[in-house]
N, C-alpha and C positions, 0 to 999 in steps of 0.2 A: 242779457242784462248787464254785461260786463262794463261797458262804457256809458251807461245811462246816467243822466243827471238826477240829482235828488233835491227836494225842496227842504226848507227849514223844518218842516213837520215830519220829515222822513223818520227820524229816530222814534218819535212818538207813535207813528203808524206801526213800526216794528214792535215796539213795546206792547201795543194793544193787539198784536197778532193779526194785522190786516193781511188779506190776500193781495199781494203786490203784483202789478203787471207793468210791462214796458209800454208806455203810451207815448209814441213819437219821441223816443229817446229820453223820456222822463219816467222814473220809477214812481208809480202812483198806486194808491190803494183802490182795489176794485170793490171790496166789501170787508166787513169784519166778521159778523156771524153768518148772515145770508142777505142777499139782495132784498128778498121779501121782508124780512124783519126790519131792515133799514128803511125801506119804503114806508112801512106802517109807522115806525118811529117818527119819521119826518112828517108824515101826515098828522100825527097826533101831538107832536112836540116841536122840535126844531133841529136842524142839522147844519153843519158847515161844510163848505167845499173849499179845498185848498187851491187857491188861484195863483199862488206865487210862481208857478211855472208858466203863466200865460203872458208874461211880458215884464219888461223893466222900464222904469222911467228914472230920470235924473232931475232932481229939483234943486236948483241952486239959488243963491241970493241971500241977502242979509235977513230976510223974513221967512226963510224956508221952513224953519222949525215951527214958527207961529202958523204958517200956512198948513203944514202937515197936521198939526194939532187941531186946527179948525176943520179940516175935511174929514178927520177920522173920529170926531166926537160922536 
């Protein structure tokens, strides 16, 4: 795990004591308590998945901030 990349949520994953793994050179959480508990939680509530390691895009132009605000509402 020495040269693996991290996402912006990496410090939070560590703070929450996630079981971290190397996933194609990215340090990603596998689970926090247990996979079963998280499955049940997601079925009954909601969960998020950190996708910031999946790609990068560059948005340029005079209306880029307005565009980003529009698509992320």
